[in-house]
N, C-alpha and C positions, 0 to 999 in steps of 0.2 A: 525794556522790550524783552530781554532774555528772561527776566523773572516772570513777566506776564505769560510768555509762551510756555514756560515750565509749569506754571500754575494751571494752565488750560489742558495740558496733556493728560490723557487717561491712562492709568496704569493699574495692574492687578495687585491685590495684597500679596506681599511676600511671605514666605514661610509655609509650614505644613498646614494642610486643610483637614478638618475633622480628624485630629490626631488619634482620637479614641477608636476610630474605625479601621484605619489603615487601608492598604490596597487589598481588595478582595476580588474573587472571580466567580462567575457562573461557568459551569462546564457541561457541555452537551455532546452526545455522540451516539450513533448506533453501533453497538459493540460487535465486532467480527472476530471469531476465534477459529483456530485450526480444528478443534475437536467438534465444534458445532457452530451453527450459524443462526444468530438471532438478533433481533433489535431490542435494545434495552433503553429505558428512559432514566435509569438510575445506575450509579456505580455501587459496588458492594464494599462493605467494611474491609479494610486491608488493602484495597486498591490505591494506587498513587500515580501521580505524574510528576515530571520534573519541569520546573518553570525557569525561564531565563528572562532578563529584562534589561532595558537601557533607557535612561532619561536623556533627552536632548533639549538644551536650553542655554541661553546666555553664551552661545558660541562654543559650548563644550558638551561632551558626552560623559555620562556617569553610569557605571555598571551597577545593576540591581541584582539581587539574589545570588551574589557571589560569582566568581569566575567559572565555577563548575555547575551553576544552577542550584536550585533548592527543591528538595522533595516535598511534595504536597500530598498528605495522606488523609484517607477517610477513616475515622474511628468514632464509633458511637453515633454515626450519622452526621459528624461534623468534620469539615475539611480544615486541617491545620498545617501551618509551616512556621518555622522559626529560623532566624529572628524576624520579627514583624517589619515590613517596609511601609513607608508612609508617602503620601502624595506631597509634592512640593511644587506648587505652581507660582511662577513669577510673571509670566506673560502669556497672552493668548497664542503666541507662537511656539510655546513649549509643547513637547509631546513625549509620550512614553510608548515604547515598543515592548511587546511581550511575545515570546515563543515558548511552546511547551511540547513535551514528548510523553506519550503514553505507551506502555509496553516495555518497561525497563527491567529486564531480568537481572537477578543477582549473578554476576559472572566474574570470574577471576581475571579475564582478559580485559584490561582497562581500555583497550582500543575500541571496545564495543560499547562504551558508555556514550551517551549523548554529550556533545561538547560544543562550545562556541567555536565558530570558524574565525581564524585569525586572518581576516581579509579586510581591506579598506571598504568604507561605505556603510551600508545598512547592517543592522543586526542579522546574524545568520547562525543556524545550528546545523549539525550533521550527526548522523547515526549510522554506524556500520551494520550491515545486515548480510547474512549468508543464507544460501539455499537450505542448509541443514538446520538453521535455527527454527525453533518451534514456539513462537509467540507472535502475537499480533503487534502491529506497529502503526501508531497514529500520531499525527503532528497537528499543532494548532498555532495560529498567529493572530495578533490583533494590535492595532495602533490606537491609542487614546490621545486625542488632541486637546490642547488648552482652550480651544474655542467651542468645545462640546458643551451642550446645555447642562448636562450633569456629569461634569468631568471627573468627579471623585466617586462616582457610582461604581458598582461592581463591574469588572471587565468580563464580557461574555467570550468564552473560549469555545469555539466549535471545532472539534477534532476531525481531521481529514484522514481517510484510509489511505495509507501509502502502498499497500499491497493489493494484488488482485486475487480472486478466488476461483478455482477451477474444479469442476466435477466431471467425471466420465461415467456415462451409463452405457451398458452393452445389452443388445437385444438379439435374441436368436430369431431370425426371420425365415428359417427353413421350414419346409412343409413336414418333413419326417425324420430329421437328423438332429441328434443331440451333440453338444460339445462341452468341454470343460474349459473355462477361462483360467489362464495361468498367470498372466502378467500384463500390466499396462504401465509403460514408462515414457516419460518425456525426456528428450535428449537435446543437448546443445543449448540449455537454458543459461541465463545469467546466474552464476554461482556466488557472486559477491558484488555488492554495490554499497553506496552511501546515500541514504535519504537526506535530503536537504530541505530546510524551510527558511525562508527569509521574508522580509517585507520590502516591497519595491519603493520607488521614490514617492509614490502616491499613498503609501501605507497599506497597500493591499497585500495579503499573504500570497506567497508563491511556493509551490511544493514540486520538487523534482528529484530525479535520481541522477547521481553523478558517479564517475569512476567505476563504471560497470565492467565486469570481467566475465568472459565466456571461455570455454575450452572444449576440446574434442574428447576430453577424458571423463571419467565417471563422476567427478565433482560437479559437472554440469547436468547430471541426470537426476530426475525426480520420479521415483516409482510410486504410483498412486494406488496400485493393487498388485498383490503377490499372494498366490494361494491356489486353491482348486475349487472353483465355483461352477457347479453343474448348471448349464442352461439347456433345458429340455424343450420339447415342443408344447409342454403343458405349463412349465414354469420358465418363461422365456427371458425374463429381465433381471439383470444385476444393476443395482443403483446404490452407490454408497450413501450413508447417512450424512457424511461430512464433506465439505469442500476442502481442498488443499490450498493453502496460501502460498503464492509464488511472487517473485519479483517481477513487476511489469516489464514488458519487453517488446521491441520491434521484431516481429516474426520474419521479417525480410533481411535481418542483419546476420552476417556470417560470423563464425567463431574467431576468424583471424582478420576481420576487417576488409577482406577482399570483396570485389563486386560479386553479387549473387549470380550463379549460373543462369544463363538464358537458354530456353528450350531450343530456339532456332539454331543455336551453335552446335547442336548434337545430332548425330545421325538417327537415333531412335530414342524412344521414351525411356528404355532401361538405362541407357548411357547417361541421359540427363538426370534421371532419378538418383542414380548412384553418385553423380557429382554433387547434386543438391544435398543429398543426405550427409555427405562428408563435411558440410560446412553450415547448413541451415538447421533451425529447430525442427524436430519432427517427433511424432508419437509412434511407438511400436506397440502392437497388440499381439499377444501370444496365446494360442488356445490349442486344445487337443480334440480332434474330431473323434466321436465314439467309434471304437474299433481300430483306430489308427495306432501304429507303433511309436510314433514320434509326434511332437508338437510342431506347429508351424507359426511363423511370425510374419505379420504384415506391417509395413511402415507407411506412415502418412505424413507428408509435409504439412506443417501447421499453417503455413501461409496460403495453402490451397483449399483449406476447409471452408465450405460455404455456410452461410447462415440458413439456407434452405436446401433441401435435398436435391432438387433438380436445377438449382441455379449454377451458373458458371462465371458470373461476373460480380459476385457480392461476398468476397471472402472477408474474414476478420484478419487484418494485417498486423494488428498489435494487441497486446494485453495492456489495458489501461488501469491505472491505480484507482481503487474504489469501485471496480466493476467485478461482477461475477459472470463466469462463463460455464455453460453446461454443454458438454459434448455428448452426442448420442451416436454410438457405433452400431450399425446394423450388419449382422453377419448372415449371409445366405449361402448355404452349403449345397443346395440342390442344383445339379447341373453345372458345377464349378463354383469355387469360392468367390463370393462377391462381398467386399467390405465397403460400406458407404458410411460417411461421417457427416453429420450436420451439427450445428451448434446453435444454442440459444444464448443471446447476450442479455445480461441483466444489469440494469443500472442500480447502483447502490442508493438506498434510501436513508437519509440522515434524519434523526429525530433529536431535537434539542431536549436537554434535561433542565426543567425549570427550577429555579430557587436553590441551587447549590452554592452556598456562600462559604468561601474560605475565611475562617475567623482566627 
């Protein structure tokens, strides 16, 4: 009886499959950079990403692509990595997990390298990022199951934007007064965090930020304009060509983790604003009115900025990863200075890159 049962049981062939092909990948992303913003369906020669992997089967887990991951580079239109890894399927219950990081600058600080996370459970990687860093950061994840119809086919990696992009436009709305824009700075931002990618129990990729750090010091400031830009009644608008990449953030979170100030707890708006500015993210805009001896600075709490000019109940409460935000600052100098800020929220559009095979 035991021999008959064993003879009827269905098993998969053991050993490597299509050993000449090895494990290959498709890679797709819309590229987002600090200097310019564009969607690209191809990578350029010299670009690379780092891939990590793990095989799960027969009750054990096997590390792929080394403990520190493997660099995959594009040269002559061909993606290559070494040493080659091969599929090894034994059962339909086997599966492979892959995680990848794009935007890996050559840095002397080893703590900024993408690394495996030494935690129990599913495969996970992390990447340290600082506000002062000047490169794009994208992560990708994919699980390949043993019951897939084409389980040894190329693995499609669709990279996910970990940062958000912010642009600030300034408009002179005055009837007859010119001014010079001097500075635009964001304060109390996250100045350091770790981007994490993992695959959940169902094999779906999960991207998040952990170990976020804020402060009330200059390390949490991001200046997006500094100079002397004349905005006249005939040439009214300043708009930067580039977005600035920033770490996504909850705009209601304080620098020290204390509860955010509540307006009803203060006697007047000035007292509340001062308390809120001391701990919450805000934007400062500095300009010099024509003929004035000194510049003036106006501060705006980010959590209060509305999506529409005359709205009062539709603020953007957080910057989300993979989104672009365009703020418009309208300055009206006739009859007293009035600064209004509205924002346009842009969802990121991701385009796959077809046919990129790592060989």
